[in-house]
Each structure stands twice: as C-alpha cells, then as structure tokens.
C-alpha positions in Angstrom: 68.6 -87.2 14.9 71.5 -89.2 13.6 74.8 -89.5 15.4 76.4 -86.5 13.5 73.5 -84.2 14.5 73.6 -85.5 18.1 77.3 -84.8 18.3 76.9 -81.3 16.9 74.1 -80.6 19.4 76.2 -81.9 22.3 79.1 -79.8 21.2 76.9 -76.7 21.0 75.6 -77.3 24.5 79.2 -77.8 25.8 80.2 -74.5 24.2 77.3 -72.6 25.8 78.2 -74.2 29.2 81.7 -72.9 28.9 80.5 -69.4 27.9 78.4 -69.3 31.0 81.2 -70.3 33.2 83.5 -67.8 31.5 81.0 -65.0 32.1 80.9 -65.9 35.8 84.7 -65.9 36.2 85.0 -62.7 34.3 82.3 -61.0 36.3 84.2 -62.0 39.5 87.1 -59.8 38.3 85.2 -56.7 37.2 82.5 -55.2 39.5 81.0 -53.3 36.6 80.2 -56.6 34.9 78.2 -57.8 37.9 76.4 -54.4 38.0 75.1 -54.9 34.4 72.1 -56.7 36.0 71.1 -53.6 38.0 67.5 -53.8 36.8 67.1 -56.8 38.9 68.7 -55.3 42.0 65.3 -54.7 43.7 64.3 -58.3 43.2 67.7 -59.5 44.5 67.3 -57.3 47.6 63.8 -58.6 48.2 65.0 -62.2 48.0 68.0 -61.5 50.3 70.3 -62.9 47.6 73.9 -61.8 46.8 74.0 -59.0 44.3 75.7 -61.2 41.7 72.4 -62.9 41.3 71.1 -59.8 39.5 73.7 -60.6 36.7 72.4 -64.2 36.7 68.8 -63.0 36.2 70.0 -60.8 33.4 71.6 -63.8 31.7 68.3 -65.7 32.1 66.7 -62.8 30.2 69.2 -62.4 27.4 71.2 -65.6 27.1 69.3 -68.4 28.7 71.6 -71.3 27.6 74.5 -69.8 29.5 72.6 -68.7 32.6 72.8 -71.8 34.7 76.5 -72.2 34.1 76.9 -68.6 35.2 75.1 -69.3 38.5 77.2 -72.5 38.8 80.4 -70.3 38.4 79.2 -68.0 41.1 78.5 -71.0 43.3 82.0 -72.4 42.7 83.6 -69.1 43.3 81.8 -68.5 46.6 79.7 -65.5 45.6 76.6 -67.7 46.1 77.6 -69.4 49.3 75.0 -72.1 50.0 72.4 -74.5 48.6 69.4 -72.4 49.8 70.7 -69.3 47.9 71.1 -71.4 44.7 67.5 -72.8 45.1 66.1 -69.3 45.8 67.9 -67.9 42.7 66.8 -70.7 40.4 63.2 -70.4 41.5 63.1 -66.6 41.4 64.4 -66.7 37.8 61.1 -68.0 36.6 59.8 -64.8 35.1 63.1 -63.7 33.4 63.4 -67.2 31.9 59.8 -67.2 30.6 60.2 -63.7 29.2 63.2 -65.0 27.3 61.0 -67.7 25.8 58.3 -65.2 25.0 60.6 -62.7 23.3 63.3 -64.8 21.7 61.8 -68.3 21.1 58.0 -68.5 20.7 56.9 -64.9 20.5 57.2 -64.3 16.7 56.0 -67.9 16.0 52.9 -67.6 18.2 51.9 -64.1 16.9 52.3 -65.5 13.3 50.2 -68.6 14.0 47.5 -67.3 16.3 47.2 -63.7 15.1 48.0 -60.6 17.2 45.1 -60.8 19.7 45.2 -64.5 20.5 48.9 -64.6 20.2 49.4 -61.8 22.8 46.9 -63.5 25.1 48.7 -66.8 24.9 52.1 -65.2 25.5 50.6 -63.4 28.5 49.3 -66.7 29.8 52.8 -68.2 29.4 54.4 -65.3 31.2 52.0 -65.9 34.1 53.6 -69.3 34.6 57.0 -67.6 35.1 55.4 -64.9 37.3 53.9 -67.6 39.6 57.3 -69.4 39.8 59.0 -66.1 40.7 56.5 -65.5 43.5 57.3 -69.0 44.8 61.0 -68.2 44.7 60.5 -64.9 46.5 58.4 -66.7 49.2 61.0 -69.4 49.6 63.8 -66.9 49.9 61.9 -64.8 52.5 61.3 -67.9 54.6 64.7 -69.6 54.2 67.2 -66.9 53.8 68.2 -64.5 56.6 69.3 -60.9 56.2 73.0 -60.7 55.3 75.2 -59.7 58.2 77.0 -57.1 56.1 76.2 -55.1 53.0 79.4 -56.3 51.4 78.2 -59.9 51.8 74.8 -59.0 50.3 76.5 -57.6 47.3 79.5 -59.8 46.6 79.4 -62.7 48.9 82.6 -61.6 50.6 84.6 -62.3 47.4 87.9 -60.6 47.2 88.5 -59.2 43.7 91.8 -59.9 42.1 94.0 -57.2 40.7 95.9 -57.1 37.4 95.5 -55.6 34.0 92.9 -56.5 31.4 95.0 -59.2 29.7 95.8 -60.9 33.0 92.2 -60.9 34.1 91.0 -62.3 30.8 93.7 -65.0 30.9 92.8 -65.9 34.5 89.1 -66.0 33.7 89.8 -68.3 30.7 91.9 -70.7 32.8 89.5 -70.8 35.8 86.4 -71.3 33.6 88.2 -74.0 31.5 89.1 -75.9 34.7 85.4 -75.7 35.9 84.1 -76.7 32.5 86.3 -79.9 32.4 84.8 -81.0 35.7 81.3 -80.2 34.6 81.4 -81.5 31.1 83.0 -84.9 31.9 79.7 -85.6 33.7 77.3 -83.6 31.4 78.5 -84.6 27.9 77.8 -88.3 28.2 74.4 -87.6 29.7 73.5 -85.1 27.0 74.6 -87.5 24.3 72.5 -90.4 25.7 69.5 -88.1 26.2 69.6 -86.9 22.6 69.7 -90.5 21.5 66.6 -91.3 23.6 64.6 -88.3 22.5 65.5 -88.9 18.9 64.1 -92.4 19.0 60.5 -92.5 17.6 59.9 -95.9 19.2 60.9 -94.7 22.7 58.9 -91.5 22.3 55.8 -93.6 21.3 56.0 -95.3 24.6 56.4 -92.0 26.3 53.2 -90.7 24.7 51.3 -93.8 25.7 52.5 -93.4 29.3 51.5 -89.7 29.4 48.0 -90.3 27.9 46.3 -91.5 31.2 47.8 -88.5 33.1 46.5 -86.1 30.4 43.0 -87.6 30.8 42.9 -86.3 34.4 42.8 -82.7 33.2 39.5 -81.0 32.1 40.2 -81.3 28.4 36.9 -81.2 26.7 37.6 -82.9 23.3 39.8 -85.4 21.5 41.5 -82.4 19.7 42.5 -80.9 23.0 43.8 -84.2 24.3 45.9 -84.7 21.1 47.2 -81.1 21.4 48.3 -81.8 25.0 50.1 -85.0 24.2 51.8 -83.4 21.2 52.9 -80.4 23.4 54.3 -82.8 26.0 56.7 -84.3 23.4 57.4 -81.3 21.2 55.9 -77.8 21.7 56.5 -76.4 18.3 54.3 -78.9 16.4 51.6 -78.3 19.0 51.7 -74.6 18.5 51.4 -75.2 14.7 48.4 -77.6 15.1 46.5 -75.3 17.5 45.3 -72.6 15.0 43.7 -75.2 12.7 42.0 -76.9 15.7 40.6 -73.4 16.6 39.4 -72.9 13.1 37.7 -76.3 13.3 35.8 -75.2 16.4 38.1 -75.8 19.4 37.6 -72.9 21.8 40.7 -70.7 22.1 40.8 -71.1 25.9 40.7 -74.9 25.5 43.6 -74.7 23.1 45.6 -72.6 25.5 44.8 -74.9 28.4 45.7 -78.0 26.4 49.1 -76.6 25.5 49.8 -75.7 29.2 48.7 -79.2 30.2 51.2 -80.5 27.6 53.9 -78.4 29.2 53.0 -79.8 32.6 53.4 -83.4 31.2 56.7 -82.4 29.6 57.9 -81.3 33.1 57.4 -84.8 34.3 59.8 -86.1 31.6 62.1 -83.0 32.0 63.1 -83.9 35.5 65.0 -86.9 34.2 65.9 -85.3 30.8 67.4 -82.1 32.1 66.7 -81.0 35.7 68.6 -83.8 37.5 71.5 -84.2 34.9 72.2 -80.5 34.5 71.9 -79.5 38.1 73.9 -82.4 39.5 76.7 -81.6 36.9 76.7 -77.9 37.8 76.3 -78.0 41.6 77.2 -81.5 42.7 75.1 -84.5 43.6 73.4 -83.5 46.8 72.9 -79.7 46.0 72.0 -80.6 42.4 69.3 -83.0 43.4 67.8 -80.4 45.8 67.8 -77.8 43.0 66.3 -80.2 40.5 63.4 -81.2 42.8 62.7 -77.6 43.8 62.7 -76.6 40.1 60.4 -79.5 39.2 57.9 -78.7 41.9 57.8 -75.0 41.4 57.3 -75.3 37.6 54.6 -77.9 38.1 52.8 -75.8 40.7 53.0 -72.7 38.5 51.6 -74.6 35.5 48.8 -76.1 37.6 47.9 -72.6 38.9 47.6 -71.3 35.4 45.6 -74.3 34.2 43.2 -73.8 37.1 43.0 -70.1 36.3 42.1 -70.9 32.6 39.6 -73.5 33.7 38.0 -71.0 36.1 37.7 -68.4 33.4 36.1 -70.9 31.0 33.6 -72.1 33.6 32.6 -68.8 35.3 33.4 -66.0 32.8 
C-alpha cells in the first residue's frame, strides 16, 4: 500500500468509528433503537449484561466495523458500567462476529472456491470458533457478573433518557459522538496509520513469516503444502483460501486444508494482539480497561481456535 491508499484506509476506519459512536449516542436517546437487538435478549439475560448489549450484538452481526465503537459509546455513557461487563460482552460476541464473517465476508468466496459441500463444512468449522468463544464469554459472565439489583439496571444501566424532539436528539447525538470520536481518534489514527505502513511492507512481513514458521511446526500439519497454507493464512487469509482448493486437487486431504487455515488464523491472532486488540481497545476504553479487554479477547480467540484444531485433528485420527 502506498501513502495515499493508507490514508484512505485510515480515513475509512475513522468514519466507521464515528458511525459506531453515533449509533451508541442515538440509541441512548430512543429506547426503541436499543430494542432492535431483541433477538439477543435471551443471551444478554443469560450473561447478566445490560440490555443495551443486545444492540451491540446486533451491530456485531450486521455492521461489524462499527460494533466496538458502539460498545465504547455505551461504556462512556454509563449503560455498560464496568470493565467486567465490557469483557463479558466482547467475549460473548464471538458467535455474532463469526456469523458476520461467514455471511458477509468469506461465505460467497468459500462456496465459490471449495464448492457447496466443502464450503459449507468449512464455514461450519469457522462458526464453531465463534460458538466456543461465546461459550467462554457466557461462562465468564456467569462467574464474574452478579444479578442486577433492579430490572431497570439490567435493561438500561440506570441511564436517564433525555427529552426533546427528533431534531434536538439527533443534534445532541451528533455532538456527543463527535466529542467522543475526537478523544478516541487522536489515539487511534496515528496507530492505524503506522500499522498499515508495517503490514504493507513486504520486507517486514517476510520477517513475520519467518518468525511464525517454528510455531506452525508445532501443530500436526502433515505436509509442506499444509504448512505453506498455514503461514499464508497467518499473513493474509484470502490468498490462503484461494490456494487451498488447488492443494486439495493435488492430494491434500480436505480436513488437513481446513486445519491448516485454522492454524494460520491462530498464528495471525498472535500478531493481531499488537496489530489491533491492544491499540483499538486502549483507544476505545482507556489504558487499563483496554489492556484487560485486549488480553481477554486474545486468550478467548486463541483457546477457541485451539479447541477447533483439536476437534479437526481428532476427527482425522479417529473417524
């Protein structure tokens, strides 16, 4: 990527951040907006989270790029009142987030590359990663979060909704979200710009691949093709998905191809903690809470991917 492309990408991320914060501020002014996430109300109740988190889960499912800013907006407005609730919400969002990837990002590509049968199987494997992460989030919330003292607190975090007509509410939401966005983006924009520079450097990514190779060798990848597929997926998932069907045609078992791609995703997660988890969460939630959320997210995703890798290996060995 050249500087112009990096600048455009950074501007796009900044816009999506603002959109998420605006949604959060607008939702605080209309109860019906918060209630749009009603399909996730049972999950929110199970996790003892404020009801606004159902709207956050909905955003994860339909507009992933703005979902974390939305949760950040709820946190700053007091609807999500503490670090433990933020961590529980982020972890529990694993399945909605993975369904977004399956439906909107990789689903059509995977079906086209792998065919219907293998494509659906791979997407199911991918969804399982999100399911395991959601189970981790539910378990964490049941252990760490207590039952809310009042039903109102469970639903709205005790937030007092403001009066006013439509124009006033929209104007207030715009001003509040803009104020939040300035604080967030003055930290996030320089970090995003630098990270795009790093990931766009072929020389740096060559060193990254070399560093990941010994770690990939620990996993039960049975061939050089599978190892190459894992390293490629660790750096860029789309080329790995494009390579996998040809490797399968050349004799690589389908389950080995699936496992190699998931191994690559696990390796990418190691890089992602510095590339995204820490910078984004610190920018949105502050230094101490952000680091807690980043580490919890890193561990939960890693554990989820290891569980699915183990499941695939068990199927290969004993089926």
